[in-house]
PyMOL commands that place a pseudoatom at each C-alpha (Angstrom):
pseudoatom trace, name=CA, resn=UNK, resi=1, chain=A, elem=C, hetatm=0, pos=[5.832, 2.881, 3.123]
pseudoatom trace, name=CA, resn=UNK, resi=2, chain=A, elem=C, hetatm=0, pos=[4.732, 4.107, 0.156]
pseudoatom trace, name=CA, resn=UNK, resi=3, chain=A, elem=C, hetatm=0, pos=[7.039, 1.635, -1.835]
pseudoatom trace, name=CA, resn=UNK, resi=4, chain=A, elem=C, hetatm=0, pos=[6.180, -1.251, 0.093]
pseudoatom trace, name=CA, resn=UNK, resi=5, chain=A, elem=C, hetatm=0, pos=[2.470, -1.058, -0.716]
pseudoatom trace, name=CA, resn=UNK, resi=6, chain=A, elem=C, hetatm=0, pos=[3.417, -0.575, -4.388]
pseudoatom trace, name=CA, resn=UNK, resi=7, chain=A, elem=C, hetatm=0, pos=[5.941, -3.344, -4.193]
pseudoatom trace, name=CA, resn=UNK, resi=8, chain=A, elem=C, hetatm=0, pos=[3.002, -5.599, -3.255]
pseudoatom trace, name=CA, resn=UNK, resi=9, chain=A, elem=C, hetatm=0, pos=[1.022, -4.382, -6.575]
pseudoatom trace, name=CA, resn=UNK, resi=10, chain=A, elem=C, hetatm=0, pos=[4.004, -5.745, -8.449]
pseudoatom trace, name=CA, resn=UNK, resi=11, chain=A, elem=C, hetatm=0, pos=[3.825, -8.979, -6.557]
pseudoatom trace, name=CA, resn=UNK, resi=12, chain=A, elem=C, hetatm=0, pos=[0.099, -9.577, -7.107]
pseudoatom trace, name=CA, resn=UNK, resi=13, chain=A, elem=C, hetatm=0, pos=[0.448, -8.495, -11.069]
pseudoatom trace, name=CA, resn=UNK, resi=14, chain=A, elem=C, hetatm=0, pos=[3.062, -11.108, -11.799]
pseudoatom trace, name=CA, resn=UNK, resi=15, chain=A, elem=C, hetatm=0, pos=[0.540, -13.667, -9.770]
pseudoatom trace, name=CA, resn=UNK, resi=16, chain=A, elem=C, hetatm=0, pos=[-2.679, -12.045, -11.486]
pseudoatom trace, name=CA, resn=UNK, resi=17, chain=A, elem=C, hetatm=0, pos=[-1.619, -10.592, -14.963]
pseudoatom trace, name=CA, resn=UNK, resi=18, chain=A, elem=C, hetatm=0, pos=[-5.082, -10.033, -15.830]
pseudoatom trace, name=CA, resn=UNK, resi=19, chain=A, elem=C, hetatm=0, pos=[-5.847, -7.168, -13.058]
pseudoatom trace, name=CA, resn=UNK, resi=20, chain=A, elem=C, hetatm=0, pos=[-4.665, -4.264, -14.648]
pseudoatom trace, name=CA, resn=UNK, resi=21, chain=A, elem=C, hetatm=0, pos=[-1.751, -2.741, -12.662]
pseudoatom trace, name=CA, resn=UNK, resi=22, chain=A, elem=C, hetatm=0, pos=[-3.329, 0.698, -12.205]
pseudoatom trace, name=CA, resn=UNK, resi=23, chain=A, elem=C, hetatm=0, pos=[-6.238, -1.104, -10.059]
pseudoatom trace, name=CA, resn=UNK, resi=24, chain=A, elem=C, hetatm=0, pos=[-3.865, -2.698, -7.834]
pseudoatom trace, name=CA, resn=UNK, resi=25, chain=A, elem=C, hetatm=0, pos=[-1.640, 0.597, -7.446]
pseudoatom trace, name=CA, resn=UNK, resi=26, chain=A, elem=C, hetatm=0, pos=[-4.887, 2.302, -6.450]
pseudoatom trace, name=CA, resn=UNK, resi=27, chain=A, elem=C, hetatm=0, pos=[-5.879, -0.369, -4.121]
pseudoatom trace, name=CA, resn=UNK, resi=28, chain=A, elem=C, hetatm=0, pos=[-2.533, -0.610, -2.365]
pseudoatom trace, name=CA, resn=UNK, resi=29, chain=A, elem=C, hetatm=0, pos=[-2.883, 3.025, -1.356]
pseudoatom trace, name=CA, resn=UNK, resi=30, chain=A, elem=C, hetatm=0, pos=[-6.684, 3.305, -0.896]
pseudoatom trace, name=CA, resn=UNK, resi=31, chain=A, elem=C, hetatm=0, pos=[-6.051, 4.015, 2.790]
pseudoatom trace, name=CA, resn=UNK, resi=32, chain=A, elem=C, hetatm=0, pos=[-3.672, 6.962, 2.186]
pseudoatom trace, name=CA, resn=UNK, resi=33, chain=A, elem=C, hetatm=0, pos=[-5.669, 8.438, -0.248]
pseudoatom trace, name=CA, resn=UNK, resi=34, chain=A, elem=C, hetatm=0, pos=[-8.587, 8.653, 1.924]
pseudoatom trace, name=CA, resn=UNK, resi=35, chain=A, elem=C, hetatm=0, pos=[-6.254, 10.030, 4.492]
pseudoatom trace, name=CA, resn=UNK, resi=36, chain=A, elem=C, hetatm=0, pos=[-5.289, 13.387, 2.150]
pseudoatom trace, name=CA, resn=UNK, resi=37, chain=A, elem=C, hetatm=0, pos=[-8.571, 14.814, 2.079]
pseudoatom trace, name=CA, resn=UNK, resi=38, chain=A, elem=C, hetatm=0, pos=[-9.237, 14.096, 6.000]
pseudoatom trace, name=CA, resn=UNK, resi=39, chain=A, elem=C, hetatm=0, pos=[-5.775, 15.619, 6.570]
pseudoatom trace, name=CA, resn=UNK, resi=40, chain=A, elem=C, hetatm=0, pos=[-6.550, 18.964, 4.336]
pseudoatom trace, name=CA, resn=UNK, resi=41, chain=A, elem=C, hetatm=0, pos=[-9.926, 19.112, 6.630]
pseudoatom trace, name=CA, resn=UNK, resi=42, chain=A, elem=C, hetatm=0, pos=[-7.596, 18.657, 9.860]
pseudoatom trace, name=CA, resn=UNK, resi=43, chain=A, elem=C, hetatm=0, pos=[-9.096, 15.698, 10.856]
pseudoatom trace, name=CA, resn=UNK, resi=44, chain=A, elem=C, hetatm=0, pos=[-6.205, 13.686, 10.619]
pseudoatom trace, name=CA, resn=UNK, resi=45, chain=A, elem=C, hetatm=0, pos=[-2.611, 14.716, 10.878]
pseudoatom trace, name=CA, resn=UNK, resi=46, chain=A, elem=C, hetatm=0, pos=[0.880, 14.097, 9.963]
pseudoatom trace, name=CA, resn=UNK, resi=47, chain=A, elem=C, hetatm=0, pos=[3.595, 15.484, 12.365]
pseudoatom trace, name=CA, resn=UNK, resi=48, chain=A, elem=C, hetatm=0, pos=[7.081, 14.973, 13.502]
pseudoatom trace, name=CA, resn=UNK, resi=49, chain=A, elem=C, hetatm=0, pos=[7.374, 12.459, 15.805]
pseudoatom trace, name=CA, resn=UNK, resi=50, chain=A, elem=C, hetatm=0, pos=[9.865, 14.484, 17.575]
pseudoatom trace, name=CA, resn=UNK, resi=51, chain=A, elem=C, hetatm=0, pos=[10.689, 18.269, 16.978]
pseudoatom trace, name=CA, resn=UNK, resi=52, chain=A, elem=C, hetatm=0, pos=[13.109, 18.321, 14.113]
pseudoatom trace, name=CA, resn=UNK, resi=53, chain=A, elem=C, hetatm=0, pos=[13.013, 14.468, 13.702]
pseudoatom trace, name=CA, resn=UNK, resi=54, chain=A, elem=C, hetatm=0, pos=[12.918, 14.403, 9.506]
pseudoatom trace, name=CA, resn=UNK, resi=55, chain=A, elem=C, hetatm=0, pos=[13.570, 11.342, 6.775]
pseudoatom trace, name=CA, resn=UNK, resi=56, chain=A, elem=C, hetatm=0, pos=[12.114, 7.780, 7.184]
pseudoatom trace, name=CA, resn=UNK, resi=57, chain=A, elem=C, hetatm=0, pos=[9.717, 6.770, 9.351]
pseudoatom trace, name=CA, resn=UNK, resi=58, chain=A, elem=C, hetatm=0, pos=[9.711, 10.217, 11.194]
pseudoatom trace, name=CA, resn=UNK, resi=59, chain=A, elem=C, hetatm=0, pos=[5.827, 10.925, 11.166]
pseudoatom trace, name=CA, resn=UNK, resi=60, chain=A, elem=C, hetatm=0, pos=[3.318, 10.621, 13.541]
pseudoatom trace, name=CA, resn=UNK, resi=61, chain=A, elem=C, hetatm=0, pos=[0.236, 9.789, 11.784]
pseudoatom trace, name=CA, resn=UNK, resi=62, chain=A, elem=C, hetatm=0, pos=[-3.103, 10.403, 13.568]
pseudoatom trace, name=CA, resn=UNK, resi=63, chain=A, elem=C, hetatm=0, pos=[-5.229, 8.781, 11.417]
pseudoatom trace, name=CA, resn=UNK, resi=64, chain=A, elem=C, hetatm=0, pos=[-8.088, 7.547, 13.113]
pseudoatom trace, name=CA, resn=UNK, resi=65, chain=A, elem=C, hetatm=0, pos=[-10.402, 7.345, 10.894]
pseudoatom trace, name=CA, resn=UNK, resi=66, chain=A, elem=C, hetatm=0, pos=[-8.959, 6.350, 7.534]
pseudoatom trace, name=CA, resn=UNK, resi=67, chain=A, elem=C, hetatm=0, pos=[-6.188, 3.702, 9.352]
pseudoatom trace, name=CA, resn=UNK, resi=68, chain=A, elem=C, hetatm=0, pos=[-8.627, 2.296, 11.572]
pseudoatom trace, name=CA, resn=UNK, resi=69, chain=A, elem=C, hetatm=0, pos=[-9.226, -1.693, 11.320]
pseudoatom trace, name=CA, resn=UNK, resi=70, chain=A, elem=C, hetatm=0, pos=[-12.436, -1.236, 10.932]
pseudoatom trace, name=CA, resn=UNK, resi=71, chain=A, elem=C, hetatm=0, pos=[-12.710, 1.295, 8.320]
pseudoatom trace, name=CA, resn=UNK, resi=72, chain=A, elem=C, hetatm=0, pos=[-10.208, -0.753, 6.106]
pseudoatom trace, name=CA, resn=UNK, resi=73, chain=A, elem=C, hetatm=0, pos=[-12.012, -4.133, 6.236]
pseudoatom trace, name=CA, resn=UNK, resi=74, chain=A, elem=C, hetatm=0, pos=[-15.244, -2.282, 5.092]
pseudoatom trace, name=CA, resn=UNK, resi=75, chain=A, elem=C, hetatm=0, pos=[-13.178, -0.717, 2.310]
pseudoatom trace, name=CA, resn=UNK, resi=76, chain=A, elem=C, hetatm=0, pos=[-11.550, -4.048, 1.390]
pseudoatom trace, name=CA, resn=UNK, resi=77, chain=A, elem=C, hetatm=0, pos=[-15.108, -5.567, 1.152]
pseudoatom trace, name=CA, resn=UNK, resi=78, chain=A, elem=C, hetatm=0, pos=[-16.701, -2.547, -0.629]
pseudoatom trace, name=CA, resn=UNK, resi=79, chain=A, elem=C, hetatm=0, pos=[-13.989, -2.271, -2.974]
pseudoatom trace, name=CA, resn=UNK, resi=80, chain=A, elem=C, hetatm=0, pos=[-13.943, -6.126, -3.664]
pseudoatom trace, name=CA, resn=UNK, resi=81, chain=A, elem=C, hetatm=0, pos=[-17.474, -6.110, -3.806]
pseudoatom trace, name=CA, resn=UNK, resi=82, chain=A, elem=C, hetatm=0, pos=[-17.564, -3.984, -6.765]
pseudoatom trace, name=CA, resn=UNK, resi=83, chain=A, elem=C, hetatm=0, pos=[-14.734, -5.386, -8.602]
pseudoatom trace, name=CA, resn=UNK, resi=84, chain=A, elem=C, hetatm=0, pos=[-16.581, -8.528, -8.226]
pseudoatom trace, name=CA, resn=UNK, resi=85, chain=A, elem=C, hetatm=0, pos=[-20.004, -7.223, -9.467]
pseudoatom trace, name=CA, resn=UNK, resi=86, chain=A, elem=C, hetatm=0, pos=[-18.602, -4.967, -12.257]
pseudoatom trace, name=CA, resn=UNK, resi=87, chain=A, elem=C, hetatm=0, pos=[-15.424, -6.665, -13.634]
pseudoatom trace, name=CA, resn=UNK, resi=88, chain=A, elem=C, hetatm=0, pos=[-15.305, -10.384, -12.741]
pseudoatom trace, name=CA, resn=UNK, resi=89, chain=A, elem=C, hetatm=0, pos=[-15.911, -11.318, -16.275]
pseudoatom trace, name=CA, resn=UNK, resi=90, chain=A, elem=C, hetatm=0, pos=[-13.140, -8.929, -17.494]
pseudoatom trace, name=CA, resn=UNK, resi=91, chain=A, elem=C, hetatm=0, pos=[-10.609, -9.529, -14.448]
pseudoatom trace, name=CA, resn=UNK, resi=92, chain=A, elem=C, hetatm=0, pos=[-11.778, -13.102, -13.123]
pseudoatom trace, name=CA, resn=UNK, resi=93, chain=A, elem=C, hetatm=0, pos=[-13.718, -14.730, -10.620]
pseudoatom trace, name=CA, resn=UNK, resi=94, chain=A, elem=C, hetatm=0, pos=[-12.087, -14.160, -7.534]
pseudoatom trace, name=CA, resn=UNK, resi=95, chain=A, elem=C, hetatm=0, pos=[-10.718, -10.647, -8.700]
pseudoatom trace, name=CA, resn=UNK, resi=96, chain=A, elem=C, hetatm=0, pos=[-12.907, -8.839, -6.477]
pseudoatom trace, name=CA, resn=UNK, resi=97, chain=A, elem=C, hetatm=0, pos=[-11.142, -11.153, -3.145]
pseudoatom trace, name=CA, resn=UNK, resi=98, chain=A, elem=C, hetatm=0, pos=[-8.106, -10.108, -4.947]
pseudoatom trace, name=CA, resn=UNK, resi=99, chain=A, elem=C, hetatm=0, pos=[-8.224, -6.668, -4.927]
pseudoatom trace, name=CA, resn=UNK, resi=100, chain=A, elem=C, hetatm=0, pos=[-10.095, -6.464, -1.777]
pseudoatom trace, name=CA, resn=UNK, resi=101, chain=A, elem=C, hetatm=0, pos=[-7.445, -8.352, -0.559]
pseudoatom trace, name=CA, resn=UNK, resi=102, chain=A, elem=C, hetatm=0, pos=[-4.739, -5.794, -1.735]
pseudoatom trace, name=CA, resn=UNK, resi=103, chain=A, elem=C, hetatm=0, pos=[-6.728, -3.098, -0.299]
pseudoatom trace, name=CA, resn=UNK, resi=104, chain=A, elem=C, hetatm=0, pos=[-6.502, -4.910, 3.054]
pseudoatom trace, name=CA, resn=UNK, resi=105, chain=A, elem=C, hetatm=0, pos=[-2.566, -5.308, 2.719]
pseudoatom trace, name=CA, resn=UNK, resi=106, chain=A, elem=C, hetatm=0, pos=[-2.071, -1.619, 3.354]
pseudoatom trace, name=CA, resn=UNK, resi=107, chain=A, elem=C, hetatm=0, pos=[-3.166, -1.812, 6.713]
pseudoatom trace, name=CA, resn=UNK, resi=108, chain=A, elem=C, hetatm=0, pos=[-1.522, -4.727, 7.795]
pseudoatom trace, name=CA, resn=UNK, resi=109, chain=A, elem=C, hetatm=0, pos=[1.848, -3.420, 6.144]
pseudoatom trace, name=CA, resn=UNK, resi=110, chain=A, elem=C, hetatm=0, pos=[0.867, -0.385, 8.140]
pseudoatom trace, name=CA, resn=UNK, resi=111, chain=A, elem=C, hetatm=0, pos=[0.677, -2.347, 11.683]
pseudoatom trace, name=CA, resn=UNK, resi=112, chain=A, elem=C, hetatm=0, pos=[4.185, -3.774, 11.256]
pseudoatom trace, name=CA, resn=UNK, resi=113, chain=A, elem=C, hetatm=0, pos=[6.163, -0.091, 10.509]
pseudoatom trace, name=CA, resn=UNK, resi=114, chain=A, elem=C, hetatm=0, pos=[3.672, 2.600, 12.385]
pseudoatom trace, name=CA, resn=UNK, resi=115, chain=A, elem=C, hetatm=0, pos=[4.272, 3.401, 16.167]
pseudoatom trace, name=CA, resn=UNK, resi=116, chain=A, elem=C, hetatm=0, pos=[0.949, 2.319, 17.886]
pseudoatom trace, name=CA, resn=UNK, resi=117, chain=A, elem=C, hetatm=0, pos=[-1.477, 4.422, 16.254]
pseudoatom trace, name=CA, resn=UNK, resi=118, chain=A, elem=C, hetatm=0, pos=[-3.544, 2.536, 14.327]
pseudoatom trace, name=CA, resn=UNK, resi=119, chain=A, elem=C, hetatm=0, pos=[-7.398, 2.309, 16.346]
pseudoatom trace, name=CA, resn=UNK, resi=120, chain=A, elem=C, hetatm=0, pos=[-9.908, -0.726, 15.768]
pseudoatom trace, name=CA, resn=UNK, resi=121, chain=A, elem=C, hetatm=0, pos=[-12.929, 1.605, 15.278]
pseudoatom trace, name=CA, resn=UNK, resi=122, chain=A, elem=C, hetatm=0, pos=[-13.059, 4.909, 13.641]
pseudoatom trace, name=CA, resn=UNK, resi=123, chain=A, elem=C, hetatm=0, pos=[-11.976, 8.002, 15.838]
pseudoatom trace, name=CA, resn=UNK, resi=124, chain=A, elem=C, hetatm=0, pos=[-10.836, 5.282, 18.224]
pseudoatom trace, name=CA, resn=UNK, resi=125, chain=A, elem=C, hetatm=0, pos=[-14.472, 4.533, 19.376]
pseudoatom trace, name=CA, resn=UNK, resi=126, chain=A, elem=C, hetatm=0, pos=[-14.395, 3.114, 22.588]
pseudoatom trace, name=CA, resn=UNK, resi=127, chain=A, elem=C, hetatm=0, pos=[-10.615, 4.125, 23.477]
pseudoatom trace, name=CA, resn=UNK, resi=128, chain=A, elem=C, hetatm=0, pos=[-9.129, 0.581, 22.717]
pseudoatom trace, name=CA, resn=UNK, resi=129, chain=A, elem=C, hetatm=0, pos=[-5.057, 0.213, 22.656]
pseudoatom trace, name=CA, resn=UNK, resi=130, chain=A, elem=C, hetatm=0, pos=[-3.767, 1.481, 19.730]
pseudoatom trace, name=CA, resn=UNK, resi=131, chain=A, elem=C, hetatm=0, pos=[-1.828, -0.939, 17.511]
pseudoatom trace, name=CA, resn=UNK, resi=132, chain=A, elem=C, hetatm=0, pos=[1.473, -0.859, 15.622]
pseudoatom trace, name=CA, resn=UNK, resi=133, chain=A, elem=C, hetatm=0, pos=[4.817, -2.656, 15.816]
pseudoatom trace, name=CA, resn=UNK, resi=134, chain=A, elem=C, hetatm=0, pos=[6.898, 0.475, 15.417]
pseudoatom trace, name=CA, resn=UNK, resi=135, chain=A, elem=C, hetatm=0, pos=[9.135, -0.763, 12.914]
pseudoatom trace, name=CA, resn=UNK, resi=136, chain=A, elem=C, hetatm=0, pos=[9.886, 2.393, 11.730]
pseudoatom trace, name=CA, resn=UNK, resi=137, chain=A, elem=C, hetatm=0, pos=[11.465, 2.966, 15.094]
pseudoatom trace, name=CA, resn=UNK, resi=138, chain=A, elem=C, hetatm=0, pos=[14.814, 1.217, 13.570]
pseudoatom trace, name=CA, resn=UNK, resi=139, chain=A, elem=C, hetatm=0, pos=[14.705, 2.380, 10.366]
pseudoatom trace, name=CA, resn=UNK, resi=140, chain=A, elem=C, hetatm=0, pos=[17.334, -0.101, 8.923]
pseudoatom trace, name=CA, resn=UNK, resi=141, chain=A, elem=C, hetatm=0, pos=[14.853, -2.605, 9.473]
pseudoatom trace, name=CA, resn=UNK, resi=142, chain=A, elem=C, hetatm=0, pos=[12.045, -0.931, 8.068]
pseudoatom trace, name=CA, resn=UNK, resi=143, chain=A, elem=C, hetatm=0, pos=[13.766, 0.209, 5.021]
pseudoatom trace, name=CA, resn=UNK, resi=144, chain=A, elem=C, hetatm=0, pos=[15.279, -3.793, 4.479]
pseudoatom trace, name=CA, resn=UNK, resi=145, chain=A, elem=C, hetatm=0, pos=[11.321, -4.870, 4.553]
pseudoatom trace, name=CA, resn=UNK, resi=146, chain=A, elem=C, hetatm=0, pos=[10.227, -2.394, 2.413]
pseudoatom trace, name=CA, resn=UNK, resi=147, chain=A, elem=C, hetatm=0, pos=[13.067, -2.460, 0.300]
pseudoatom trace, name=CA, resn=UNK, resi=148, chain=A, elem=C, hetatm=0, pos=[12.760, -6.820, -0.022]
pseudoatom trace, name=CA, resn=UNK, resi=149, chain=A, elem=C, hetatm=0, pos=[8.775, -5.368, -1.140]
pseudoatom trace, name=CA, resn=UNK, resi=150, chain=A, elem=C, hetatm=0, pos=[10.173, -3.616, -3.739]
pseudoatom trace, name=CA, resn=UNK, resi=151, chain=A, elem=C, hetatm=0, pos=[12.445, -5.783, -4.715]
pseudoatom trace, name=CA, resn=UNK, resi=152, chain=A, elem=C, hetatm=0, pos=[10.252, -8.597, -5.344]
pseudoatom trace, name=CA, resn=UNK, resi=153, chain=A, elem=C, hetatm=0, pos=[7.563, -6.334, -6.830]
pseudoatom trace, name=CA, resn=UNK, resi=154, chain=A, elem=C, hetatm=0, pos=[9.932, -5.156, -9.390]
pseudoatom trace, name=CA, resn=UNK, resi=155, chain=A, elem=C, hetatm=0, pos=[11.581, -8.816, -10.438]
pseudoatom trace, name=CA, resn=UNK, resi=156, chain=A, elem=C, hetatm=0, pos=[8.184, -10.915, -10.291]
pseudoatom trace, name=CA, resn=UNK, resi=157, chain=A, elem=C, hetatm=0, pos=[6.556, -8.021, -12.366]
pseudoatom trace, name=CA, resn=UNK, resi=158, chain=A, elem=C, hetatm=0, pos=[9.400, -7.681, -15.017]
pseudoatom trace, name=CA, resn=UNK, resi=159, chain=A, elem=C, hetatm=0, pos=[9.616, -11.773, -15.242]
pseudoatom trace, name=CA, resn=UNK, resi=160, chain=A, elem=C, hetatm=0, pos=[5.857, -12.065, -15.691]
pseudoatom trace, name=CA, resn=UNK, resi=161, chain=A, elem=C, hetatm=0, pos=[5.785, -8.947, -18.161]
pseudoatom trace, name=CA, resn=UNK, resi=162, chain=A, elem=C, hetatm=0, pos=[8.655, -10.122, -20.427]
pseudoatom trace, name=CA, resn=UNK, resi=163, chain=A, elem=C, hetatm=0, pos=[7.471, -13.882, -20.263]
pseudoatom trace, name=CA, resn=UNK, resi=164, chain=A, elem=C, hetatm=0, pos=[3.955, -13.181, -21.177]
pseudoatom trace, name=CA, resn=UNK, resi=165, chain=A, elem=C, hetatm=0, pos=[4.448, -10.130, -23.531]
pseudoatom trace, name=CA, resn=UNK, resi=166, chain=A, elem=C, hetatm=0, pos=[4.989, -11.116, -27.167]
pseudoatom trace, name=CA, resn=UNK, resi=167, chain=A, elem=C, hetatm=0, pos=[6.168, -7.557, -28.385]
pseudoatom trace, name=CA, resn=UNK, resi=168, chain=A, elem=C, hetatm=0, pos=[9.424, -8.000, -25.931]
pseudoatom trace, name=CA, resn=UNK, resi=169, chain=A, elem=C, hetatm=0, pos=[10.185, -4.383, -26.676]
pseudoatom trace, name=CA, resn=UNK, resi=170, chain=A, elem=C, hetatm=0, pos=[6.722, -3.057, -25.359]
pseudoatom trace, name=CA, resn=UNK, resi=171, chain=A, elem=C, hetatm=0, pos=[7.140, -5.340, -22.192]
pseudoatom trace, name=CA, resn=UNK, resi=172, chain=A, elem=C, hetatm=0, pos=[10.534, -3.894, -21.471]
pseudoatom trace, name=CA, resn=UNK, resi=173, chain=A, elem=C, hetatm=0, pos=[9.130, -0.214, -21.308]
pseudoatom trace, name=CA, resn=UNK, resi=174, chain=A, elem=C, hetatm=0, pos=[6.133, -1.236, -18.770]
pseudoatom trace, name=CA, resn=UNK, resi=175, chain=A, elem=C, hetatm=0, pos=[8.523, -3.263, -16.576]
pseudoatom trace, name=CA, resn=UNK, resi=176, chain=A, elem=C, hetatm=0, pos=[10.988, -0.124, -16.526]
pseudoatom trace, name=CA, resn=UNK, resi=177, chain=A, elem=C, hetatm=0, pos=[8.320, 2.341, -15.903]
pseudoatom trace, name=CA, resn=UNK, resi=178, chain=A, elem=C, hetatm=0, pos=[7.270, -0.057, -13.052]
pseudoatom trace, name=CA, resn=UNK, resi=179, chain=A, elem=C, hetatm=0, pos=[10.880, -0.366, -12.053]
pseudoatom trace, name=CA, resn=UNK, resi=180, chain=A, elem=C, hetatm=0, pos=[11.360, 3.609, -11.885]
pseudoatom trace, name=CA, resn=UNK, resi=181, chain=A, elem=C, hetatm=0, pos=[8.045, 4.020, -10.050]
pseudoatom trace, name=CA, resn=UNK, resi=182, chain=A, elem=C, hetatm=0, pos=[8.495, 1.609, -7.267]
pseudoatom trace, name=CA, resn=UNK, resi=183, chain=A, elem=C, hetatm=0, pos=[12.260, 2.599, -6.597]
pseudoatom trace, name=CA, resn=UNK, resi=184, chain=A, elem=C, hetatm=0, pos=[11.739, 5.903, -6.889]
pseudoatom trace, name=CA, resn=UNK, resi=185, chain=A, elem=C, hetatm=0, pos=[8.599, 5.920, -4.630]
pseudoatom trace, name=CA, resn=UNK, resi=186, chain=A, elem=C, hetatm=0, pos=[11.428, 3.959, -1.934]
pseudoatom trace, name=CA, resn=UNK, resi=187, chain=A, elem=C, hetatm=0, pos=[14.162, 6.466, -2.592]
pseudoatom trace, name=CA, resn=UNK, resi=188, chain=A, elem=C, hetatm=0, pos=[11.132, 9.067, -1.593]
pseudoatom trace, name=CA, resn=UNK, resi=189, chain=A, elem=C, hetatm=0, pos=[10.730, 7.021, 1.555]
pseudoatom trace, name=CA, resn=UNK, resi=190, chain=A, elem=C, hetatm=0, pos=[14.256, 7.100, 2.293]
pseudoatom trace, name=CA, resn=UNK, resi=191, chain=A, elem=C, hetatm=0, pos=[14.758, 10.501, 2.137]
pseudoatom trace, name=CA, resn=UNK, resi=192, chain=A, elem=C, hetatm=0, pos=[11.700, 11.517, 3.919]
for i in range(1, 192): cmd.bond("trace and resi %d" % i, "trace and resi %d" % (i + 1))
show_as sticks, trace
zoom trace
């Protein structure tokens, strides 16, 4: 759900234009950015859910550290705290809460689409039940949810940017760039 996470950044940017889009995009993907080095080290894995299965939602993700609820809450508090401490005067008094919330939205969206593979604690300590509602098992429904997030992100971001930018040419450029990023990542997700 790469594109759906990016869609959240567009939605939040429309609501909070003082927070840079780059910060929101990184916040929506921080969980997956933590996964990459762990996967490269062999600590976490991304494999086809079934042999030969490809395309949308086809991966079985074993990310028991980067995708645990407790790690994501901790990262959201840490990122939110850093933004609050260092950037509240530039981005707004509640920017830390907003950016931390955007960061945590990644886990909540993953909860919706992932098969039960999301642990409460890192490494699935305590062997608690794994979470995930498995919307990926119904690719059309998962694509509809993700597409709705992308569409909302593009429309709201474009509306806000064009409304607030006196130099309309530059505003169209920003909006077109964000729209291409969101739609392109959605196509990438669909093609797997």
